[in-house]
Gaussian input, Z-matrix of N, CA and C with variables (Angstrom, degrees):
# hf/3-21g

backbone

0 1
 N
 C     1     B1
 C     2     B2     1     A1
 N     3     B3     2     A2     1     D1
 C     4     B4     3     A3     2     D2
 C     5     B5     4     A4     3     D3
 N     6     B6     5     A5     4     D4
 C     7     B7     6     A6     5     D5
 C     8     B8     7     A7     6     D6
 N     9     B9     8     A8     7     D7
 C    10    B10     9     A9     8     D8
 C    11    B11    10    A10     9     D9
 N    12    B12    11    A11    10    D10
 C    13    B13    12    A12    11    D11
 C    14    B14    13    A13    12    D12
 N    15    B15    14    A14    13    D13
 C    16    B16    15    A15    14    D14
 C    17    B17    16    A16    15    D15
 N    18    B18    17    A17    16    D16
 C    19    B19    18    A18    17    D17
 C    20    B20    19    A19    18    D18
 N    21    B21    20    A20    19    D19
 C    22    B22    21    A21    20    D20
 C    23    B23    22    A22    21    D21
 N    24    B24    23    A23    22    D22
 C    25    B25    24    A24    23    D23
 C    26    B26    25    A25    24    D24
 N    27    B27    26    A26    25    D25
 C    28    B28    27    A27    26    D26
 C    29    B29    28    A28    27    D27
 N    30    B30    29    A29    28    D28
 C    31    B31    30    A30    29    D29
 C    32    B32    31    A31    30    D30
 N    33    B33    32    A32    31    D31
 C    34    B34    33    A33    32    D32
 C    35    B35    34    A34    33    D33
 N    36    B36    35    A35    34    D34
 C    37    B37    36    A36    35    D35
 C    38    B38    37    A37    36    D36
 N    39    B39    38    A38    37    D37
 C    40    B40    39    A39    38    D38
 C    41    B41    40    A40    39    D39
 N    42    B42    41    A41    40    D40
 C    43    B43    42    A42    41    D41
 C    44    B44    43    A43    42    D42
 N    45    B45    44    A44    43    D43
 C    46    B46    45    A45    44    D44
 C    47    B47    46    A46    45    D45
 N    48    B48    47    A47    46    D46
 C    49    B49    48    A48    47    D47
 C    50    B50    49    A49    48    D48
 N    51    B51    50    A50    49    D49
 C    52    B52    51    A51    50    D50
 C    53    B53    52    A52    51    D51
 N    54    B54    53    A53    52    D52
 C    55    B55    54    A54    53    D53
 C    56    B56    55    A55    54    D54
 N    57    B57    56    A56    55    D55
 C    58    B58    57    A57    56    D56
 C    59    B59    58    A58    57    D57
 N    60    B60    59    A59    58    D58
 C    61    B61    60    A60    59    D59
 C    62    B62    61    A61    60    D60
 N    63    B63    62    A62    61    D61
 C    64    B64    63    A63    62    D62
 C    65    B65    64    A64    63    D63
 N    66    B66    65    A65    64    D64
 C    67    B67    66    A66    65    D65
 C    68    B68    67    A67    66    D66
 N    69    B69    68    A68    67    D67
 C    70    B70    69    A69    68    D68
 C    71    B71    70    A70    69    D69
 N    72    B72    71    A71    70    D70
 C    73    B73    72    A72    71    D71
 C    74    B74    73    A73    72    D72
 N    75    B75    74    A74    73    D73
 C    76    B76    75    A75    74    D74
 C    77    B77    76    A76    75    D75
 N    78    B78    77    A77    76    D76
 C    79    B79    78    A78    77    D77
 C    80    B80    79    A79    78    D78
 N    81    B81    80    A80    79    D79
 C    82    B82    81    A81    80    D80
 C    83    B83    82    A82    81    D81
 N    84    B84    83    A83    82    D82
 C    85    B85    84    A84    83    D83
 C    86    B86    85    A85    84    D84
 N    87    B87    86    A86    85    D85
 C    88    B88    87    A87    86    D86
 C    89    B89    88    A88    87    D87
 N    90    B90    89    A89    88    D88
 C    91    B91    90    A90    89    D89
 C    92    B92    91    A91    90    D90
 N    93    B93    92    A92    91    D91
 C    94    B94    93    A93    92    D92
 C    95    B95    94    A94    93    D93
 N    96    B96    95    A95    94    D94
 C    97    B97    96    A96    95    D95
 C    98    B98    97    A97    96    D96
 N    99    B99    98    A98    97    D97
 C   100   B100    99    A99    98    D98
 C   101   B101   100   A100    99    D99
 N   102   B102   101   A101   100   D100
 C   103   B103   102   A102   101   D101
 C   104   B104   103   A103   102   D102
 N   105   B105   104   A104   103   D103
 C   106   B106   105   A105   104   D104
 C   107   B107   106   A106   105   D105
 N   108   B108   107   A107   106   D106
 C   109   B109   108   A108   107   D107
 C   110   B110   109   A109   108   D108
 N   111   B111   110   A110   109   D109
 C   112   B112   111   A111   110   D110
 C   113   B113   112   A112   111   D111
 N   114   B114   113   A113   112   D112
 C   115   B115   114   A114   113   D113
 C   116   B116   115   A115   114   D114
 N   117   B117   116   A116   115   D115
 C   118   B118   117   A117   116   D116
 C   119   B119   118   A118   117   D117
 N   120   B120   119   A119   118   D118
 C   121   B121   120   A120   119   D119
 C   122   B122   121   A121   120   D120
 N   123   B123   122   A122   121   D121
 C   124   B124   123   A123   122   D122
 C   125   B125   124   A124   123   D123
 N   126   B126   125   A125   124   D124
 C   127   B127   126   A126   125   D125
 C   128   B128   127   A127   126   D126
 N   129   B129   128   A128   127   D127
 C   130   B130   129   A129   128   D128
 C   131   B131   130   A130   129   D129
 N   132   B132   131   A131   130   D130
 C   133   B133   132   A132   131   D131
 C   134   B134   133   A133   132   D132
 N   135   B135   134   A134   133   D133
 C   136   B136   135   A135   134   D134
 C   137   B137   136   A136   135   D135
 N   138   B138   137   A137   136   D136
 C   139   B139   138   A138   137   D137
 C   140   B140   139   A139   138   D138
 N   141   B141   140   A140   139   D139
 C   142   B142   141   A141   140   D140
 C   143   B143   142   A142   141   D141
 N   144   B144   143   A143   142   D142
 C   145   B145   144   A144   143   D143
 C   146   B146   145   A145   144   D144
 N   147   B147   146   A146   145   D145
 C   148   B148   147   A147   146   D146
 C   149   B149   148   A148   147   D147
 N   150   B150   149   A149   148   D148
 C   151   B151   150   A150   149   D149
 C   152   B152   151   A151   150   D150
 N   153   B153   152   A152   151   D151
 C   154   B154   153   A153   152   D152
 C   155   B155   154   A154   153   D153
 N   156   B156   155   A155   154   D154
 C   157   B157   156   A156   155   D155
 C   158   B158   157   A157   156   D156
 N   159   B159   158   A158   157   D157
 C   160   B160   159   A159   158   D158
 C   161   B161   160   A160   159   D159
 N   162   B162   161   A161   160   D160
 C   163   B163   162   A162   161   D161
 C   164   B164   163   A163   162   D162
 N   165   B165   164   A164   163   D163
 C   166   B166   165   A165   164   D164
 C   167   B167   166   A166   165   D165
 N   168   B168   167   A167   166   D166
 C   169   B169   168   A168   167   D167
 C   170   B170   169   A169   168   D168
 N   171   B171   170   A170   169   D169
 C   172   B172   171   A171   170   D170
 C   173   B173   172   A172   171   D171
 N   174   B174   173   A173   172   D172
 C   175   B175   174   A174   173   D173
 C   176   B176   175   A175   174   D174
 N   177   B177   176   A176   175   D175
 C   178   B178   177   A177   176   D176
 C   179   B179   178   A178   177   D177
 N   180   B180   179   A179   178   D178
 C   181   B181   180   A180   179   D179
 C   182   B182   181   A181   180   D180
 N   183   B183   182   A182   181   D181
 C   184   B184   183   A183   182   D182
 C   185   B185   184   A184   183   D183
 N   186   B186   185   A185   184   D184
 C   187   B187   186   A186   185   D185
 C   188   B188   187   A187   186   D186
 N   189   B189   188   A188   187   D187
 C   190   B190   189   A189   188   D188
 C   191   B191   190   A190   189   D189
 N   192   B192   191   A191   190   D190
 C   193   B193   192   A192   191   D191
 C   194   B194   193   A193   192   D192
 N   195   B195   194   A194   193   D193
 C   196   B196   195   A195   194   D194
 C   197   B197   196   A196   195   D195
 N   198   B198   197   A197   196   D196
 C   199   B199   198   A198   197   D197
 C   200   B200   199   A199   198   D198
 N   201   B201   200   A200   199   D199
 C   202   B202   201   A201   200   D200
 C   203   B203   202   A202   201   D201
 N   204   B204   203   A203   202   D202
 C   205   B205   204   A204   203   D203
 C   206   B206   205   A205   204   D204
 N   207   B207   206   A206   205   D205
 C   208   B208   207   A207   206   D206
 C   209   B209   208   A208   207   D207
 N   210   B210   209   A209   208   D208
 C   211   B211   210   A210   209   D209
 C   212   B212   211   A211   210   D210
 N   213   B213   212   A212   211   D211
 C   214   B214   213   A213   212   D212
 C   215   B215   214   A214   213   D213
 N   216   B216   215   A215   214   D214
 C   217   B217   216   A216   215   D215
 C   218   B218   217   A217   216   D216
 N   219   B219   218   A218   217   D217
 C   220   B220   219   A219   218   D218
 C   221   B221   220   A220   219   D219
 N   222   B222   221   A221   220   D220
 C   223   B223   222   A222   221   D221
 C   224   B224   223   A223   222   D222
 N   225   B225   224   A224   223   D223
 C   226   B226   225   A225   224   D224
 C   227   B227   226   A226   225   D225
 N   228   B228   227   A227   226   D226
 C   229   B229   228   A228   227   D227
 C   230   B230   229   A229   228   D228
 N   231   B231   230   A230   229   D229
 C   232   B232   231   A231   230   D230
 C   233   B233   232   A232   231   D231
 N   234   B234   233   A233   232   D232
 C   235   B235   234   A234   233   D233
 C   236   B236   235   A235   234   D234
 N   237   B237   236   A236   235   D235
 C   238   B238   237   A237   236   D236
 C   239   B239   238   A238   237   D237
 N   240   B240   239   A239   238   D238
 C   241   B241   240   A240   239   D239
 C   242   B242   241   A241   240   D240
 N   243   B243   242   A242   241   D241
 C   244   B244   243   A243   242   D242
 C   245   B245   244   A244   243   D243
 N   246   B246   245   A245   244   D244
 C   247   B247   246   A246   245   D245
 C   248   B248   247   A247   246   D246
 N   249   B249   248   A248   247   D247
 C   250   B250   249   A249   248   D248
 C   251   B251   250   A250   249   D249
 N   252   B252   251   A251   250   D250
 C   253   B253   252   A252   251   D251
 C   254   B254   253   A253   252   D252
 N   255   B255   254   A254   253   D253
 C   256   B256   255   A255   254   D254
 C   257   B257   256   A256   255   D255
 N   258   B258   257   A257   256   D256
 C   259   B259   258   A258   257   D257
 C   260   B260   259   A259   258   D258
 N   261   B261   260   A260   259   D259
 C   262   B262   261   A261   260   D260
 C   263   B263   262   A262   261   D261
 N   264   B264   263   A263   262   D262
 C   265   B265   264   A264   263   D263
 C   266   B266   265   A265   264   D264
 N   267   B267   266   A266   265   D265
 C   268   B268   267   A267   266   D266
 C   269   B269   268   A268   267   D267
 N   270   B270   269   A269   268   D268
 C   271   B271   270   A270   269   D269
 C   272   B272   271   A271   270   D270
 N   273   B273   272   A272   271   D271
 C   274   B274   273   A273   272   D272
 C   275   B275   274   A274   273   D273
 N   276   B276   275   A275   274   D274
 C   277   B277   276   A276   275   D275
 C   278   B278   277   A277   276   D276
 N   279   B279   278   A278   277   D277
 C   280   B280   279   A279   278   D278
 C   281   B281   280   A280   279   D279
 N   282   B282   281   A281   280   D280
 C   283   B283   282   A282   281   D281
 C   284   B284   283   A283   282   D282

   B1=1.3884
   B2=1.5752
   B3=1.2671
   B4=1.5187
   B5=1.5413
   B6=1.3437
   B7=1.3825
   B8=1.5722
   B9=1.3011
   B10=1.4576
   B11=1.5425
   B12=1.3419
   B13=1.5109
   B14=1.4053
   B15=1.2585
   B16=1.4539
   B17=1.4640
   B18=1.3678
   B19=1.4113
   B20=1.5458
   B21=1.3552
   B22=1.4194
   B23=1.4839
   B24=1.3322
   B25=1.4566
   B26=1.4790
   B27=1.3101
   B28=1.4127
   B29=1.5913
   B30=1.3698
   B31=1.4232
   B32=1.5725
   B33=1.2637
   B34=1.4770
   B35=1.4864
   B36=1.2930
   B37=1.4363
   B38=1.4806
   B39=1.3961
   B40=1.4643
   B41=1.5394
   B42=1.3144
   B43=1.4496
   B44=1.5159
   B45=1.3560
   B46=1.4184
   B47=1.5201
   B48=1.3707
   B49=1.4090
   B50=1.5027
   B51=1.3529
   B52=1.4752
   B53=1.5667
   B54=1.3658
   B55=1.4171
   B56=1.5098
   B57=1.2737
   B58=1.4771
   B59=1.6074
   B60=1.3386
   B61=1.4251
   B62=1.5748
   B63=1.2948
   B64=1.4581
   B65=1.5691
   B66=1.2451
   B67=1.5088
   B68=1.5247
   B69=1.3348
   B70=1.4696
   B71=1.5939
   B72=1.3211
   B73=1.4722
   B74=1.6034
   B75=1.3019
   B76=1.4910
   B77=1.4559
   B78=1.3143
   B79=1.4681
   B80=1.6157
   B81=1.3051
   B82=1.4754
   B83=1.5521
   B84=1.3117
   B85=1.5075
   B86=1.4841
   B87=1.3556
   B88=1.4161
   B89=1.5915
   B90=1.3072
   B91=1.4378
   B92=1.5232
   B93=1.4028
   B94=1.4305
   B95=1.5015
   B96=1.3667
   B97=1.4992
   B98=1.5433
   B99=1.3389
   B100=1.4381
   B101=1.5564
   B102=1.3955
   B103=1.4289
   B104=1.5613
   B105=1.3703
   B106=1.4142
   B107=1.5021
   B108=1.3714
   B109=1.5189
   B110=1.5424
   B111=1.2759
   B112=1.4915
   B113=1.6194
   B114=1.3111
   B115=1.4689
   B116=1.5329
   B117=1.3346
   B118=1.4369
   B119=1.5007
   B120=1.3516
   B121=1.5098
   B122=1.5015
   B123=1.2753
   B124=1.4771
   B125=1.5360
   B126=1.3042
   B127=1.4594
   B128=1.5297
   B129=1.3486
   B130=1.4718
   B131=1.5642
   B132=1.3372
   B133=1.4656
   B134=1.5466
   B135=1.3048
   B136=1.4268
   B137=1.5539
   B138=1.4134
   B139=1.4643
   B140=1.5395
   B141=1.2763
   B142=1.4997
   B143=1.5369
   B144=1.2420
   B145=1.5043
   B146=1.5775
   B147=1.3415
   B148=1.4586
   B149=1.5179
   B150=1.3156
   B151=1.4792
   B152=1.5620
   B153=1.3175
   B154=1.4819
   B155=1.5357
   B156=1.3187
   B157=1.4366
   B158=1.4800
   B159=1.3651
   B160=1.4350
   B161=1.5560
   B162=1.3200
   B163=1.4431
   B164=1.5512
   B165=1.3568
   B166=1.4408
   B167=1.6054
   B168=1.2348
   B169=1.4605
   B170=1.5210
   B171=1.3401
   B172=1.4047
   B173=1.4613
   B174=1.3623
   B175=1.4936
   B176=1.5253
   B177=1.2983
   B178=1.5102
   B179=1.5637
   B180=1.2529
   B181=1.4604
   B182=1.4988
   B183=1.3252
   B184=1.4836
   B185=1.4334
   B186=1.3443
   B187=1.4716
   B188=1.5156
   B189=1.3010
   B190=1.5245
   B191=1.5627
   B192=1.2734
   B193=1.4351
   B194=1.4464
   B195=1.4059
   B196=1.4202
   B197=1.4898
   B198=1.3399
   B199=1.4542
   B200=1.5719
   B201=1.3520
   B202=1.4519
   B203=1.5915
   B204=1.3408
   B205=1.4633
   B206=1.5430
   B207=1.3471
   B208=1.4948
   B209=1.4774
   B210=1.3019
   B211=1.5054
   B212=1.5551
   B213=1.3157
   B214=1.5452
   B215=1.4499
   B216=1.4019
   B217=1.3618
   B218=1.5268
   B219=1.3582
   B220=1.4780
   B221=1.4790
   B222=1.3404
   B223=1.4324
   B224=1.5930
   B225=1.2838
   B226=1.5331
   B227=1.5458
   B228=1.3200
   B229=1.4280
   B230=1.4947
   B231=1.3700
   B232=1.4645
   B233=1.5354
   B234=1.3247
   B235=1.5602
   B236=1.5674
   B237=1.3114
   B238=1.4293
   B239=1.5283
   B240=1.3517
   B241=1.3832
   B242=1.5769
   B243=1.3820
   B244=1.4842
   B245=1.4895
   B246=1.3354
   B247=1.4516
   B248=1.4995
   B249=1.3172
   B250=1.4005
   B251=1.5878
   B252=1.2789
   B253=1.4824
   B254=1.4958
   B255=1.3313
   B256=1.5530
   B257=1.3976
   B258=1.3137
   B259=1.5094
   B260=1.5360
   B261=1.3539
   B262=1.5234
   B263=1.4852
   B264=1.3853
   B265=1.4214
   B266=1.5620
   B267=1.3245
   B268=1.5265
   B269=1.5542
   B270=1.3311
   B271=1.5502
   B272=1.5481
   B273=1.3427
   B274=1.5170
   B275=1.5151
   B276=1.3331
   B277=1.4164
   B278=1.5081
   B279=1.3233
   B280=1.4422
   B281=1.5159
   B282=1.2740
   B283=1.4392
   B284=1.5362
   A1=108.96
   A2=114.72
   A3=113.68
   A4=111.24
   A5=116.15
   A6=123.05
   A7=114.10
   A8=117.20
   A9=120.71
   A10=108.30
   A11=116.01
   A12=117.16
   A13=113.38
   A14=121.04
   A15=124.57
   A16=109.32
   A17=118.97
   A18=122.86
   A19=110.67
   A20=116.87
   A21=119.00
   A22=117.12
   A23=115.03
   A24=123.79
   A25=110.21
   A26=118.80
   A27=123.91
   A28=113.05
   A29=111.79
   A30=117.24
   A31=111.78
   A32=114.97
   A33=121.87
   A34=114.63
   A35=118.61
   A36=120.03
   A37=118.40
   A38=113.74
   A39=115.62
   A40=111.49
   A41=116.07
   A42=120.57
   A43=108.33
   A44=116.82
   A45=121.41
   A46=114.04
   A47=115.37
   A48=120.07
   A49=113.38
   A50=117.07
   A51=122.11
   A52=111.20
   A53=117.51
   A54=120.95
   A55=112.20
   A56=119.30
   A57=124.49
   A58=105.60
   A59=121.45
   A60=119.93
   A61=113.09
   A62=112.53
   A63=119.05
   A64=110.53
   A65=114.15
   A66=115.10
   A67=115.98
   A68=114.97
   A69=123.23
   A70=110.47
   A71=111.77
   A72=119.33
   A73=106.17
   A74=116.15
   A75=119.04
   A76=114.42
   A77=114.72
   A78=120.47
   A79=111.67
   A80=112.85
   A81=116.60
   A82=110.24
   A83=113.37
   A84=115.86
   A85=112.65
   A86=112.63
   A87=115.72
   A88=108.86
   A89=115.38
   A90=117.95
   A91=116.00
   A92=115.06
   A93=119.39
   A94=115.61
   A95=113.00
   A96=117.53
   A97=113.19
   A98=117.07
   A99=116.25
   A100=112.87
   A101=119.42
   A102=120.93
   A103=112.44
   A104=119.99
   A105=117.74
   A106=113.33
   A107=110.50
   A108=112.20
   A109=113.29
   A110=116.10
   A111=121.80
   A112=104.84
   A113=115.11
   A114=116.33
   A115=113.29
   A116=116.18
   A117=117.54
   A118=115.18
   A119=114.20
   A120=116.99
   A121=108.94
   A122=119.26
   A123=123.92
   A124=109.80
   A125=116.20
   A126=123.42
   A127=108.23
   A128=116.24
   A129=118.72
   A130=111.24
   A131=118.06
   A132=121.68
   A133=108.81
   A134=117.76
   A135=120.29
   A136=113.77
   A137=113.93
   A138=117.80
   A139=110.53
   A140=112.86
   A141=119.01
   A142=110.97
   A143=114.00
   A144=117.53
   A145=112.50
   A146=113.57
   A147=116.60
   A148=114.59
   A149=114.72
   A150=120.33
   A151=109.93
   A152=116.94
   A153=117.53
   A154=115.45
   A155=112.89
   A156=120.30
   A157=112.95
   A158=114.74
   A159=124.56
   A160=112.78
   A161=113.59
   A162=120.42
   A163=108.04
   A164=117.65
   A165=119.86
   A166=110.44
   A167=116.84
   A168=119.75
   A169=108.39
   A170=119.46
   A171=122.07
   A172=112.42
   A173=118.01
   A174=119.94
   A175=109.45
   A176=119.23
   A177=118.06
   A178=107.81
   A179=121.09
   A180=121.66
   A181=109.52
   A182=116.21
   A183=122.41
   A184=113.74
   A185=117.90
   A186=121.80
   A187=113.08
   A188=114.62
   A189=117.79
   A190=106.68
   A191=120.85
   A192=120.31
   A193=113.60
   A194=116.55
   A195=120.94
   A196=116.14
   A197=116.82
   A198=122.39
   A199=109.31
   A200=115.12
   A201=119.65
   A202=113.20
   A203=112.75
   A204=120.01
   A205=110.52
   A206=114.13
   A207=118.77
   A208=113.44
   A209=117.83
   A210=122.49
   A211=109.07
   A212=116.06
   A213=119.90
   A214=110.70
   A215=123.07
   A216=127.65
   A217=112.58
   A218=111.66
   A219=118.20
   A220=109.09
   A221=118.30
   A222=123.66
   A223=108.66
   A224=110.16
   A225=115.55
   A226=112.96
   A227=118.28
   A228=118.67
   A229=112.09
   A230=116.68
   A231=119.04
   A232=109.38
   A233=115.00
   A234=117.17
   A235=108.30
   A236=120.91
   A237=124.64
   A238=110.57
   A239=117.61
   A240=120.86
   A241=109.49
   A242=115.75
   A243=119.67
   A244=109.63
   A245=120.00
   A246=122.25
   A247=112.39
   A248=114.92
   A249=120.60
   A250=111.61
   A251=116.70
   A252=121.99
   A253=112.30
   A254=115.51
   A255=116.94
   A256=112.45
   A257=120.22
   A258=123.33
   A259=111.83
   A260=115.71
   A261=117.98
   A262=111.07
   A263=120.10
   A264=122.06
   A265=106.47
   A266=114.66
   A267=118.58
   A268=110.81
   A269=113.00
   A270=114.76
   A271=110.10
   A272=114.20
   A273=116.99
   A274=111.41
   A275=117.37
   A276=122.13
   A277=113.94
   A278=117.75
   A279=124.74
   A280=110.38
   A281=122.27
   A282=125.57
   A283=109.64
   D1=131.69
   D2=-177.83
   D3=-98.74
   D4=175.66
   D5=-179.44
   D6=-56.13
   D7=-35.66
   D8=-179.32
   D9=-68.03
   D10=-36.39
   D11=173.20
   D12=-60.06
   D13=-40.49
   D14=-177.15
   D15=-68.65
   D16=-39.32
   D17=176.55
   D18=-63.77
   D19=-42.56
   D20=175.45
   D21=-58.84
   D22=-40.69
   D23=173.04
   D24=-57.45
   D25=-49.54
   D26=178.55
   D27=-57.73
   D28=-47.01
   D29=177.90
   D30=-62.33
   D31=-29.99
   D32=176.99
   D33=-75.80
   D34=-2.39
   D35=175.79
   D36=107.83
   D37=-6.98
   D38=178.20
   D39=-70.45
   D40=145.86
   D41=176.88
   D42=-85.32
   D43=166.34
   D44=173.80
   D45=-53.33
   D46=-44.58
   D47=178.04
   D48=-60.90
   D49=-45.33
   D50=179.12
   D51=-62.53
   D52=-42.02
   D53=174.54
   D54=-60.49
   D55=-46.65
   D56=-175.94
   D57=-66.09
   D58=-40.15
   D59=176.71
   D60=-66.03
   D61=-44.51
   D62=-177.97
   D63=-62.92
   D64=-39.34
   D65=179.62
   D66=-96.45
   D67=-0.46
   D68=175.20
   D69=58.63
   D70=47.95
   D71=176.77
   D72=-133.74
   D73=153.98
   D74=178.63
   D75=-60.77
   D76=144.89
   D77=177.03
   D78=-57.36
   D79=-34.65
   D80=179.57
   D81=-62.72
   D82=-38.49
   D83=178.52
   D84=-61.52
   D85=-45.74
   D86=-177.47
   D87=-64.28
   D88=-45.95
   D89=-179.67
   D90=-64.34
   D91=-42.89
   D92=178.65
   D93=-59.52
   D94=-35.37
   D95=-176.30
   D96=-92.26
   D97=-12.02
   D98=-175.51
   D99=-124.85
   D100=-0.93
   D101=-166.84
   D102=-58.08
   D103=-37.28
   D104=179.19
   D105=-65.82
   D106=-38.75
   D107=178.55
   D108=-70.85
   D109=-32.18
   D110=179.49
   D111=-64.74
   D112=-46.10
   D113=-176.75
   D114=-68.51
   D115=-33.31
   D116=170.47
   D117=-63.34
   D118=-42.74
   D119=178.34
   D120=-60.90
   D121=-46.26
   D122=-177.95
   D123=-59.79
   D124=-43.33
   D125=179.29
   D126=-59.95
   D127=-50.91
   D128=-178.09
   D129=-61.66
   D130=-39.07
   D131=178.98
   D132=-62.59
   D133=-43.90
   D134=-178.72
   D135=-66.22
   D136=-34.91
   D137=177.22
   D138=-69.14
   D139=-38.39
   D140=177.49
   D141=-63.28
   D142=-49.36
   D143=178.03
   D144=-58.11
   D145=-44.42
   D146=176.65
   D147=-59.41
   D148=-41.19
   D149=179.27
   D150=-67.36
   D151=-38.46
   D152=173.89
   D153=-64.11
   D154=-41.69
   D155=175.15
   D156=-57.30
   D157=-46.80
   D158=179.64
   D159=-58.16
   D160=-42.50
   D161=-176.50
   D162=-74.81
   D163=-34.95
   D164=175.57
   D165=-67.12
   D166=-38.33
   D167=-178.74
   D168=-70.14
   D169=-40.09
   D170=175.02
   D171=-59.38
   D172=-40.41
   D173=179.12
   D174=-67.77
   D175=-37.16
   D176=178.81
   D177=-68.78
   D178=-37.63
   D179=177.98
   D180=-59.47
   D181=-48.23
   D182=175.42
   D183=-55.87
   D184=-46.00
   D185=176.50
   D186=-58.29
   D187=-45.03
   D188=-177.45
   D189=-71.24
   D190=-37.24
   D191=174.53
   D192=-55.68
   D193=-44.31
   D194=175.68
   D195=-61.16
   D196=-37.14
   D197=175.39
   D198=-61.45
   D199=-49.29
   D200=177.29
   D201=-54.56
   D202=-43.85
   D203=-179.82
   D204=-64.09
   D205=-47.83
   D206=-179.01
   D207=-62.07
   D208=-27.20
   D209=-176.20
   D210=-102.08
   D211=14.06
   D212=177.83
   D213=57.26
   D214=37.48
   D215=-178.23
   D216=-107.85
   D217=-2.85
   D218=-171.11
   D219=-92.81
   D220=89.50
   D221=179.09
   D222=-109.22
   D223=-172.08
   D224=-175.50
   D225=-61.08
   D226=-36.64
   D227=-179.47
   D228=-72.40
   D229=-38.97
   D230=178.43
   D231=-69.20
   D232=-37.81
   D233=177.85
   D234=-58.97
   D235=-39.36
   D236=177.53
   D237=-62.21
   D238=-44.07
   D239=-175.56
   D240=-66.66
   D241=-42.69
   D242=176.75
   D243=-63.59
   D244=-37.94
   D245=178.46
   D246=-62.34
   D247=-43.62
   D248=-179.76
   D249=-67.22
   D250=-39.00
   D251=173.66
   D252=-62.29
   D253=-47.44
   D254=175.34
   D255=-61.25
   D256=-40.81
   D257=177.88
   D258=-62.57
   D259=-42.39
   D260=177.88
   D261=-63.83
   D262=-33.63
   D263=-178.68
   D264=-69.86
   D265=-42.04
   D266=-178.87
   D267=-65.93
   D268=-38.25
   D269=179.84
   D270=-68.01
   D271=-38.61
   D272=179.72
   D273=-58.55
   D274=-36.52
   D275=-177.13
   D276=-74.69
   D277=-17.25
   D278=179.65
   D279=-81.62
   D280=-17.21
   D281=-176.89
   D282=-88.75

């Protein structure tokens, strides 16, 4: 089994311990040879999750804005509050 196979097992949800048992090699060998790739995969997953959360939050903001408009509650002060909230969400995603 090559390095790419180990990476694919990891992407499929296997833990380092499970991979080492399946391949009958020490955990340290799996980790030492793949740690940079594992860290990259974890970083990508976190970024994807953050982007999904941001989009979900933007959708909720839009839904609440619609409720305010439908109930004639969307005035200048509420517009400013929604703008600030949207801006805060955008700033959070830039960090």
